[in-house]
Biopython code that builds the backbone (N, CA, C, O; Angstrom):
import numpy as np
from Bio.PDB.StructureBuilder import StructureBuilder

atoms = [
    (1, "MET", "N", (73.608, 120.806, 189.886)),
    (1, "MET", "CA", (73.940, 122.141, 189.421)),
    (1, "MET", "C", (73.154, 123.160, 190.239)),
    (1, "MET", "O", (71.965, 122.978, 190.501)),
    (2, "ASN", "N", (73.805, 124.188, 190.623)),
    (2, "ASN", "CA", (73.188, 125.258, 191.396)),
    (2, "ASN", "C", (72.309, 126.097, 190.466)),
    (2, "ASN", "O", (72.797, 126.605, 189.456)),
    (3, "GLN", "N", (71.035, 126.247, 190.785)),
    (3, "GLN", "CA", (70.078, 126.961, 189.940)),
    (3, "GLN", "C", (70.330, 128.465, 189.895)),
    (3, "GLN", "O", (69.751, 129.160, 189.060)),
    (4, "THR", "N", (71.162, 128.965, 190.757)),
    (4, "THR", "CA", (71.441, 130.406, 190.751)),
    (4, "THR", "C", (72.603, 130.764, 189.827)),
    (4, "THR", "O", (72.851, 131.942, 189.574)),
    (5, "GLU", "N", (73.306, 129.769, 189.328)),
    (5, "GLU", "CA", (74.418, 130.022, 188.407)),
    (5, "GLU", "C", (73.887, 130.288, 187.002)),
    (5, "GLU", "O", (72.905, 129.685, 186.567)),
    (6, "GLU", "N", (74.552, 131.194, 186.311)),
    (6, "GLU", "CA", (74.177, 131.470, 184.927)),
    (6, "GLU", "C", (74.771, 130.397, 184.022)),
    (6, "GLU", "O", (75.832, 129.839, 184.302)),
    (7, "SER", "N", (74.077, 130.129, 182.953)),
    (7, "SER", "CA", (74.606, 129.165, 181.991)),
    (7, "SER", "C", (74.327, 129.667, 180.578)),
    (7, "SER", "O", (73.434, 130.484, 180.356)),
    (8, "VAL", "N", (75.092, 129.171, 179.655)),
    (8, "VAL", "CA", (74.939, 129.534, 178.243)),
    (8, "VAL", "C", (74.585, 128.269, 177.485)),
    (8, "VAL", "O", (75.221, 127.229, 177.658)),
    (9, "HIS", "N", (73.570, 128.364, 176.647)),
    (9, "HIS", "CA", (73.149, 127.216, 175.849)),
    (9, "HIS", "C", (73.233, 127.585, 174.373)),
    (9, "HIS", "O", (72.784, 128.658, 173.970)),
    (10, "LEU", "N", (73.788, 126.725, 173.598)),
    (10, "LEU", "CA", (73.874, 126.929, 172.152)),
    (10, "LEU", "C", (73.023, 125.883, 171.456)),
    (10, "LEU", "O", (73.017, 124.713, 171.839)),
    (11, "THR", "N", (72.319, 126.308, 170.452)),
    (11, "THR", "CA", (71.511, 125.379, 169.665)),
    (11, "THR", "C", (71.986, 125.437, 168.222)),
    (11, "THR", "O", (72.089, 126.513, 167.634)),
    (12, "PHE", "N", (72.269, 124.287, 167.666)),
    (12, "PHE", "CA", (72.665, 124.197, 166.265)),
    (12, "PHE", "C", (71.557, 123.487, 165.517)),
    (12, "PHE", "O", (71.043, 122.462, 165.963)),
    (13, "VAL", "N", (71.199, 124.040, 164.384)),
    (13, "VAL", "CA", (70.123, 123.457, 163.591)),
    (13, "VAL", "C", (70.686, 123.031, 162.244)),
    (13, "VAL", "O", (71.381, 123.796, 161.576)),
    (14, "VAL", "N", (70.381, 121.818, 161.860)),
    (14, "VAL", "CA", (70.757, 121.328, 160.541)),
    (14, "VAL", "C", (69.512, 121.381, 159.676)),
    (14, "VAL", "O", (68.491, 120.769, 159.989)),
    (15, "ARG", "N", (69.612, 122.106, 158.607)),
    (15, "ARG", "CA", (68.473, 122.256, 157.704)),
    (15, "ARG", "C", (68.131, 120.913, 157.067)),
    (15, "ARG", "O", (69.012, 120.168, 156.638)),
    (16, "GLU", "N", (66.843, 120.623, 157.015)),
    (16, "GLU", "CA", (66.414, 119.370, 156.387)),
    (16, "GLU", "C", (66.668, 119.429, 154.890)),
    (16, "GLU", "O", (66.533, 120.483, 154.267)),
    (17, "ARG", "N", (67.028, 118.319, 154.333)),
    (17, "ARG", "CA", (67.270, 118.204, 152.891)),
    (17, "ARG", "C", (66.375, 117.103, 152.356)),
    (17, "ARG", "O", (65.876, 116.269, 153.111)),
    (18, "SER", "N", (66.181, 117.108, 151.060)),
    (18, "SER", "CA", (65.330, 116.093, 150.431)),
    (18, "SER", "C", (65.972, 115.638, 149.129)),
    (18, "SER", "O", (66.959, 116.209, 148.665)),
    (19, "GLY", "N", (65.398, 114.614, 148.565)),
    (19, "GLY", "CA", (65.849, 114.158, 147.255)),
    (19, "GLY", "C", (65.685, 115.240, 146.206)),
    (19, "GLY", "O", (66.463, 115.321, 145.256)),
    (20, "PHE", "N", (64.660, 116.078, 146.386)),
    (20, "PHE", "CA", (64.440, 117.189, 145.457)),
    (20, "PHE", "C", (65.617, 118.163, 145.517)),
    (20, "PHE", "O", (66.043, 118.681, 144.485)),
    (21, "TRP", "N", (66.142, 118.414, 146.713)),
    (21, "TRP", "CA", (67.300, 119.292, 146.884)),
    (21, "TRP", "C", (68.498, 118.726, 146.131)),
    (21, "TRP", "O", (69.206, 119.455, 145.435)),
    (22, "ILE", "N", (68.721, 117.415, 146.275)),
    (22, "ILE", "CA", (69.823, 116.772, 145.551)),
    (22, "ILE", "C", (69.595, 116.896, 144.048)),
    (22, "ILE", "O", (70.519, 117.211, 143.298)),
    (23, "GLY", "N", (68.366, 116.648, 143.615)),
    (23, "GLY", "CA", (68.041, 116.773, 142.193)),
    (23, "GLY", "C", (68.302, 118.171, 141.663)),
    (23, "GLY", "O", (68.812, 118.330, 140.555)),
    (24, "GLN", "N", (67.956, 119.188, 142.446)),
    (24, "GLN", "CA", (68.224, 120.574, 142.043)),
    (24, "GLN", "C", (69.719, 120.810, 141.882)),
    (24, "GLN", "O", (70.153, 121.435, 140.914)),
    (25, "LYS", "N", (70.493, 120.317, 142.816)),
    (25, "LYS", "CA", (71.942, 120.512, 142.758)),
    (25, "LYS", "C", (72.543, 119.742, 141.581)),
    (25, "LYS", "O", (73.456, 120.232, 140.916)),
    (26, "LEU", "N", (72.032, 118.542, 141.326)),
    (26, "LEU", "CA", (72.529, 117.760, 140.190)),
    (26, "LEU", "C", (72.221, 118.443, 138.865)),
    (26, "LEU", "O", (73.095, 118.560, 138.005)),
    (27, "THR", "N", (70.987, 118.890, 138.699)),
    (27, "THR", "CA", (70.638, 119.542, 137.433)),
    (27, "THR", "C", (71.367, 120.876, 137.297)),
    (27, "THR", "O", (71.711, 121.284, 136.188)),
    (28, "GLY", "N", (71.602, 121.553, 138.411)),
    (28, "GLY", "CA", (72.394, 122.782, 138.358)),
    (28, "GLY", "C", (73.821, 122.509, 137.924)),
    (28, "GLY", "O", (74.411, 123.298, 137.185)),
    (29, "ALA", "N", (74.376, 121.397, 138.377)),
    (29, "ALA", "CA", (75.736, 121.027, 137.994)),
    (29, "ALA", "C", (75.818, 120.611, 136.527)),
    (29, "ALA", "O", (76.895, 120.629, 135.932)),
    (30, "ALA", "N", (74.690, 120.241, 135.954)),
    (30, "ALA", "CA", (74.669, 119.802, 134.551)),
    (30, "ALA", "C", (74.964, 120.939, 133.587)),
    (30, "ALA", "O", (75.054, 120.715, 132.380)),
    (31, "ILE", "N", (75.116, 122.164, 134.100)),
    (31, "ILE", "CA", (75.442, 123.300, 133.245)),
    (31, "ILE", "C", (76.753, 123.053, 132.504)),
    (31, "ILE", "O", (77.004, 123.662, 131.464)),
    (32, "GLU", "N", (77.584, 122.168, 133.033)),
    (32, "GLU", "CA", (78.844, 121.867, 132.352)),
    (32, "GLU", "C", (78.624, 121.071, 131.064)),
    (32, "GLU", "O", (79.537, 120.949, 130.248)),
    (33, "SER", "N", (77.430, 120.538, 130.882)),
    (33, "SER", "CA", (77.126, 119.776, 129.671)),
    (33, "SER", "C", (76.906, 120.722, 128.497)),
    (33, "SER", "O", (75.951, 121.499, 128.473)),
    (34, "GLU", "N", (77.803, 120.639, 127.533)),
    (34, "GLU", "CA", (77.692, 121.491, 126.344)),
    (34, "GLU", "C", (76.388, 121.218, 125.591)),
    (34, "GLU", "O", (75.756, 122.145, 125.085)),
    (35, "GLU", "N", (75.995, 119.970, 125.520)),
    (35, "GLU", "CA", (74.760, 119.610, 124.809)),
    (35, "GLU", "C", (73.539, 120.294, 125.423)),
    (35, "GLU", "O", (72.660, 120.770, 124.705)),
    (36, "LEU", "N", (73.492, 120.338, 126.746)),
    (36, "LEU", "CA", (72.337, 120.936, 127.423)),
    (36, "LEU", "C", (72.340, 122.463, 127.360)),
    (36, "LEU", "O", (71.318, 123.096, 127.624)),
    (37, "ARG", "N", (73.481, 123.056, 127.011)),
    (37, "ARG", "CA", (73.564, 124.515, 126.900)),
    (37, "ARG", "C", (73.230, 125.016, 125.497)),
    (37, "ARG", "O", (73.164, 126.224, 125.273)),
    (38, "ARG", "N", (73.022, 124.117, 124.569)),
    (38, "ARG", "CA", (72.709, 124.548, 123.201)),
    (38, "ARG", "C", (71.395, 125.316, 123.165)),
    (38, "ARG", "O", (70.438, 124.986, 123.865)),
    (39, "VAL", "N", (71.377, 126.346, 122.331)),
    (39, "VAL", "CA", (70.182, 127.178, 122.177)),
    (39, "VAL", "C", (69.116, 126.401, 121.413)),
    (39, "VAL", "O", (69.408, 125.711, 120.437)),
    (40, "ILE", "N", (67.884, 126.527, 121.875)),
    (40, "ILE", "CA", (66.744, 125.894, 121.196)),
    (40, "ILE", "C", (66.209, 126.898, 120.180)),
    (40, "ILE", "O", (65.943, 128.052, 120.516)),
    (41, "ALA", "N", (66.057, 126.458, 118.959)),
    (41, "ALA", "CA", (65.563, 127.332, 117.894)),
    (41, "ALA", "C", (64.163, 127.835, 118.237)),
    (41, "ALA", "O", (63.336, 127.070, 118.734)),
    (42, "PRO", "N", (63.888, 129.115, 117.977)),
    (42, "PRO", "CA", (62.553, 129.655, 118.261)),
    (42, "PRO", "C", (61.431, 128.836, 117.621)),
    (42, "PRO", "O", (60.366, 128.677, 118.217)),
    (43, "ALA", "N", (61.661, 128.322, 116.430)),
    (43, "ALA", "CA", (60.635, 127.514, 115.760)),
    (43, "ALA", "C", (60.326, 126.247, 116.552)),
    (43, "ALA", "O", (59.201, 125.749, 116.517)),
    (44, "ASP", "N", (61.322, 125.727, 117.265)),
    (44, "ASP", "CA", (61.109, 124.513, 118.060)),
    (44, "ASP", "C", (60.366, 124.805, 119.363)),
    (44, "ASP", "O", (59.798, 123.898, 119.971)),
    (45, "VAL", "N", (60.371, 126.056, 119.788)),
    (45, "VAL", "CA", (59.673, 126.429, 121.016)),
    (45, "VAL", "C", (58.196, 126.708, 120.739)),
    (45, "VAL", "O", (57.354, 126.520, 121.618)),
    (46, "THR", "N", (57.885, 127.147, 119.545)),
    (46, "THR", "CA", (56.506, 127.528, 119.220)),
    (46, "THR", "C", (55.718, 126.417, 118.543)),
    (46, "THR", "O", (54.519, 126.559, 118.305)),
    (47, "ASN", "N", (56.381, 125.321, 118.235)),
    (47, "ASN", "CA", (55.718, 124.191, 117.584)),
    (47, "ASN", "C", (55.663, 123.039, 118.580)),
    (47, "ASN", "O", (56.702, 122.554, 119.027)),
    (48, "GLU", "N", (54.452, 122.599, 118.930)),
    (48, "GLU", "CA", (54.306, 121.585, 119.984)),
    (48, "GLU", "C", (55.041, 120.289, 119.655)),
    (48, "GLU", "O", (55.693, 119.714, 120.526)),
    (49, "LYS", "N", (54.945, 119.828, 118.424)),
    (49, "LYS", "CA", (55.599, 118.569, 118.037)),
    (49, "LYS", "C", (57.125, 118.715, 118.109)),
    (49, "LYS", "O", (57.817, 117.828, 118.608)),
    (50, "ALA", "N", (57.634, 119.839, 117.608)),
    (50, "ALA", "CA", (59.079, 120.072, 117.650)),
    (50, "ALA", "C", (59.553, 120.235, 119.093)),
    (50, "ALA", "O", (60.621, 119.747, 119.461)),
    (51, "LEU", "N", (58.751, 120.925, 119.908)),
    (51, "LEU", "CA", (59.125, 121.118, 121.308)),
    (51, "LEU", "C", (59.126, 119.794, 122.059)),
    (51, "LEU", "O", (59.996, 119.556, 122.896)),
    (52, "ALA", "N", (58.163, 118.936, 121.768)),
    (52, "ALA", "CA", (58.123, 117.612, 122.413)),
    (52, "ALA", "C", (59.388, 116.825, 122.078)),
    (52, "ALA", "O", (59.962, 116.165, 122.945)),
    (53, "ALA", "N", (59.817, 116.895, 120.831)),
    (53, "ALA", "CA", (61.047, 116.203, 120.426)),
    (53, "ALA", "C", (62.259, 116.810, 121.135)),
    (53, "ALA", "O", (63.174, 116.090, 121.536)),
    (54, "THR", "N", (62.260, 118.125, 121.285)),
    (54, "THR", "CA", (63.361, 118.808, 121.967)),
    (54, "THR", "C", (63.387, 118.441, 123.447)),
    (54, "THR", "O", (64.459, 118.241, 124.019)),
    (55, "VAL", "N", (62.220, 118.355, 124.066)),
    (55, "VAL", "CA", (62.133, 117.950, 125.476)),
    (55, "VAL", "C", (62.682, 116.536, 125.646)),
    (55, "VAL", "O", (63.456, 116.271, 126.566)),
    (56, "THR", "N", (62.283, 115.640, 124.766)),
    (56, "THR", "CA", (62.769, 114.255, 124.827)),
    (56, "THR", "C", (64.283, 114.212, 124.671)),
    (56, "THR", "O", (64.969, 113.491, 125.395)),
    (57, "GLN", "N", (64.794, 114.983, 123.728)),
    (57, "GLN", "CA", (66.241, 115.022, 123.499)),
    (57, "GLN", "C", (66.970, 115.570, 124.734)),
    (57, "GLN", "O", (67.982, 115.012, 125.157)),
    (58, "ALA", "N", (66.456, 116.657, 125.307)),
    (58, "ALA", "CA", (67.086, 117.244, 126.497)),
    (58, "ALA", "C", (67.040, 116.276, 127.678)),
    (58, "ALA", "O", (68.008, 116.156, 128.430)),
    (59, "ARG", "N", (65.915, 115.591, 127.832)),
    (59, "ARG", "CA", (65.800, 114.599, 128.914)),
    (59, "ARG", "C", (66.853, 113.516, 128.740)),
    (59, "ARG", "O", (67.537, 113.146, 129.694)),
    (60, "ASP", "N", (66.979, 113.010, 127.518)),
    (60, "ASP", "CA", (67.955, 111.952, 127.250)),
    (60, "ASP", "C", (69.386, 112.438, 127.506)),
    (60, "ASP", "O", (70.216, 111.693, 128.027)),
    (61, "GLN", "N", (69.668, 113.692, 127.134)),
    (61, "GLN", "CA", (71.000, 114.257, 127.367)),
    (61, "GLN", "C", (71.263, 114.421, 128.863)),
    (61, "GLN", "O", (72.369, 114.164, 129.338)),
    (62, "LEU", "N", (70.239, 114.850, 129.597)),
    (62, "LEU", "CA", (70.390, 115.014, 131.042)),
    (62, "LEU", "C", (70.626, 113.668, 131.722)),
    (62, "LEU", "O", (71.492, 113.548, 132.588)),
    (63, "VAL", "N", (69.861, 112.670, 131.332)),
    (63, "VAL", "CA", (70.034, 111.329, 131.911)),
    (63, "VAL", "C", (71.434, 110.805, 131.606)),
    (63, "VAL", "O", (72.086, 110.232, 132.479)),
    (64, "ALA", "N", (71.898, 110.997, 130.373)),
    (64, "ALA", "CA", (73.246, 110.546, 130.001)),
    (64, "ALA", "C", (74.298, 111.266, 130.850)),
    (64, "ALA", "O", (75.273, 110.654, 131.285)),
    (65, "TRP", "N", (74.098, 112.563, 131.082)),
    (65, "TRP", "CA", (75.043, 113.317, 131.909)),
    (65, "TRP", "C", (75.006, 112.806, 133.343)),
    (65, "TRP", "O", (76.055, 112.613, 133.958)),
    (66, "LEU", "N", (73.809, 112.585, 133.882)),
    (66, "LEU", "CA", (73.666, 112.118, 135.262)),
    (66, "LEU", "C", (74.312, 110.751, 135.481)),
    (66, "LEU", "O", (74.839, 110.474, 136.558)),
    (67, "GLU", "N", (74.269, 109.905, 134.463)),
    (67, "GLU", "CA", (74.871, 108.575, 134.591)),
    (67, "GLU", "C", (76.382, 108.649, 134.760)),
    (67, "GLU", "O", (76.995, 107.698, 135.247)),
    (68, "LYS", "N", (76.988, 109.760, 134.367)),
    (68, "LYS", "CA", (78.442, 109.926, 134.487)),
    (68, "LYS", "C", (78.853, 110.549, 135.821)),
    (68, "LYS", "O", (80.040, 110.590, 136.146)),
    (69, "VAL", "N", (77.882, 111.034, 136.593)),
    (69, "VAL", "CA", (78.193, 111.703, 137.861)),
    (69, "VAL", "C", (78.734, 110.686, 138.864)),
    (69, "VAL", "O", (78.138, 109.629, 139.071)),
    (70, "ASP", "N", (79.859, 111.015, 139.479)),
    (70, "ASP", "CA", (80.426, 110.172, 140.525)),
    (70, "ASP", "C", (79.721, 110.519, 141.836)),
    (70, "ASP", "O", (79.803, 111.649, 142.316)),
    (71, "GLY", "N", (79.031, 109.538, 142.404)),
    (71, "GLY", "CA", (78.242, 109.768, 143.612)),
    (71, "GLY", "C", (79.067, 110.257, 144.787)),
    (71, "GLY", "O", (78.625, 111.136, 145.528)),
    (72, "SER", "N", (80.253, 109.705, 144.970)),
    (72, "SER", "CA", (81.101, 110.112, 146.100)),
    (72, "SER", "C", (81.581, 111.545, 145.948)),
    (72, "SER", "O", (81.589, 112.310, 146.912)),
    (73, "THR", "N", (81.979, 111.902, 144.741)),
    (73, "THR", "CA", (82.438, 113.271, 144.494)),
    (73, "THR", "C", (81.304, 114.258, 144.702)),
    (73, "THR", "O", (81.488, 115.302, 145.328)),
    (74, "MET", "N", (80.129, 113.927, 144.177)),
    (74, "MET", "CA", (78.978, 114.816, 144.326)),
    (74, "MET", "C", (78.566, 114.913, 145.793)),
    (74, "MET", "O", (78.183, 115.987, 146.258)),
    (75, "ALA", "N", (78.641, 113.806, 146.521)),
    (75, "ALA", "CA", (78.295, 113.822, 147.946)),
    (75, "ALA", "C", (79.225, 114.747, 148.721)),
    (75, "ALA", "O", (78.782, 115.461, 149.620)),
    (76, "THR", "N", (80.505, 114.739, 148.381)),
    (76, "THR", "CA", (81.464, 115.634, 149.029)),
    (76, "THR", "C", (81.087, 117.088, 148.777)),
    (76, "THR", "O", (81.116, 117.911, 149.691)),
    (77, "GLU", "N", (80.734, 117.399, 147.536)),
    (77, "GLU", "CA", (80.325, 118.766, 147.189)),
    (77, "GLU", "C", (79.030, 119.149, 147.907)),
    (77, "GLU", "O", (78.905, 120.260, 148.422)),
    (78, "LEU", "N", (78.066, 118.223, 147.937)),
    (78, "LEU", "CA", (76.789, 118.507, 148.591)),
    (78, "LEU", "C", (76.952, 118.690, 150.096)),
    (78, "LEU", "O", (76.271, 119.518, 150.702)),
    (79, "LEU", "N", (77.849, 117.921, 150.694)),
    (79, "LEU", "CA", (78.109, 118.070, 152.129)),
    (79, "LEU", "C", (78.645, 119.462, 152.428)),
    (79, "LEU", "O", (78.249, 120.098, 153.404)),
    (80, "SER", "N", (79.543, 119.922, 151.582)),
    (80, "SER", "CA", (80.088, 121.266, 151.750)),
    (80, "SER", "C", (78.991, 122.318, 151.620)),
    (80, "SER", "O", (78.941, 123.270, 152.399)),
    (81, "ILE", "N", (78.120, 122.145, 150.641)),
    (81, "ILE", "CA", (77.012, 123.082, 150.441)),
    (81, "ILE", "C", (76.048, 123.026, 151.626)),
    (81, "ILE", "O", (75.627, 124.059, 152.145)),
    (82, "ALA", "N", (75.708, 121.814, 152.043)),
    (82, "ALA", "CA", (74.726, 121.636, 153.120)),
    (82, "ALA", "C", (75.191, 122.240, 154.436)),
    (82, "ALA", "O", (74.375, 122.694, 155.238)),
    (83, "THR", "N", (76.496, 122.246, 154.658)),
    (83, "THR", "CA", (77.004, 122.763, 155.927)),
    (83, "THR", "C", (77.360, 124.243, 155.873)),
    (83, "THR", "O", (77.733, 124.828, 156.889)),
    (84, "SER", "N", (77.249, 124.852, 154.693)),
    (84, "SER", "CA", (77.599, 126.269, 154.587)),
    (84, "SER", "C", (76.477, 127.136, 154.017)),
    (84, "SER", "O", (76.515, 128.359, 154.148)),
    (85, "GLU", "N", (75.492, 126.521, 153.394)),
    (85, "GLU", "CA", (74.400, 127.255, 152.764)),
    (85, "GLU", "C", (73.494, 127.858, 153.835)),
    (85, "GLU", "O", (73.027, 127.153, 154.730)),
    (86, "LEU", "N", (73.251, 129.153, 153.741)),
    (86, "LEU", "CA", (72.399, 129.819, 154.720)),
    (86, "LEU", "C", (70.929, 129.632, 154.390)),
    (86, "LEU", "O", (70.548, 129.494, 153.228)),
    (87, "GLU", "N", (70.118, 129.629, 155.428)),
    (87, "GLU", "CA", (68.666, 129.612, 155.252)),
    (87, "GLU", "C", (68.266, 130.921, 154.592)),
    (87, "GLU", "O", (68.833, 131.962, 154.921)),
    (88, "PRO", "N", (67.309, 130.904, 153.674)),
    (88, "PRO", "CA", (66.859, 132.160, 153.065)),
    (88, "PRO", "C", (66.398, 133.190, 154.102)),
    (88, "PRO", "O", (66.525, 134.392, 153.869)),
    (89, "ASP", "N", (65.868, 132.740, 155.233)),
    (89, "ASP", "CA", (65.398, 133.652, 156.278)),
    (89, "ASP", "C", (66.537, 134.432, 156.928)),
    (89, "ASP", "O", (66.322, 135.499, 157.501)),
    (90, "TYR", "N", (67.749, 133.889, 156.833)),
    (90, "TYR", "CA", (68.888, 134.525, 157.490)),
    (90, "TYR", "C", (69.693, 135.407, 156.554)),
    (90, "TYR", "O", (70.654, 136.046, 156.982)),
    (91, "LEU", "N", (69.322, 135.452, 155.302)),
    (91, "LEU", "CA", (70.089, 136.244, 154.330)),
    (91, "LEU", "C", (69.766, 137.708, 154.439)),
    (91, "LEU", "O", (70.320, 138.519, 153.697)),
]
sb = StructureBuilder()
sb.init_structure("model")
sb.init_model(0)
sb.init_chain("A")
sb.init_seg("    ")
for serial, (resi, resn, name, xyz) in enumerate(atoms, 1):
    if name == "N":
        sb.init_residue(resn, " ", resi, " ")
    sb.init_atom(name, np.array(xyz, "f"), 0.0, 1.0, " ", f" {name:<3s}", serial, name[0])
structure = sb.get_structure()
């Protein structure tokens, strides 16, 4: 190649992802779970024993919801997000 010729170089960057990113997207998708959208009574938020029981119940509901997630379908959705989601620095 002749060093006096101009050239154009393009760089494409794929943002790194982690299991935490997948977990965030999964829990965000859990909004469709009616059980997880139920309002927590104020008395259950201010009482440690009641709140612990509520946390356990919510965890169990989330796990039950996650067990129903189709991995292939979610992967398709995540691929779309991963290839279109902008870096916060570019917003």
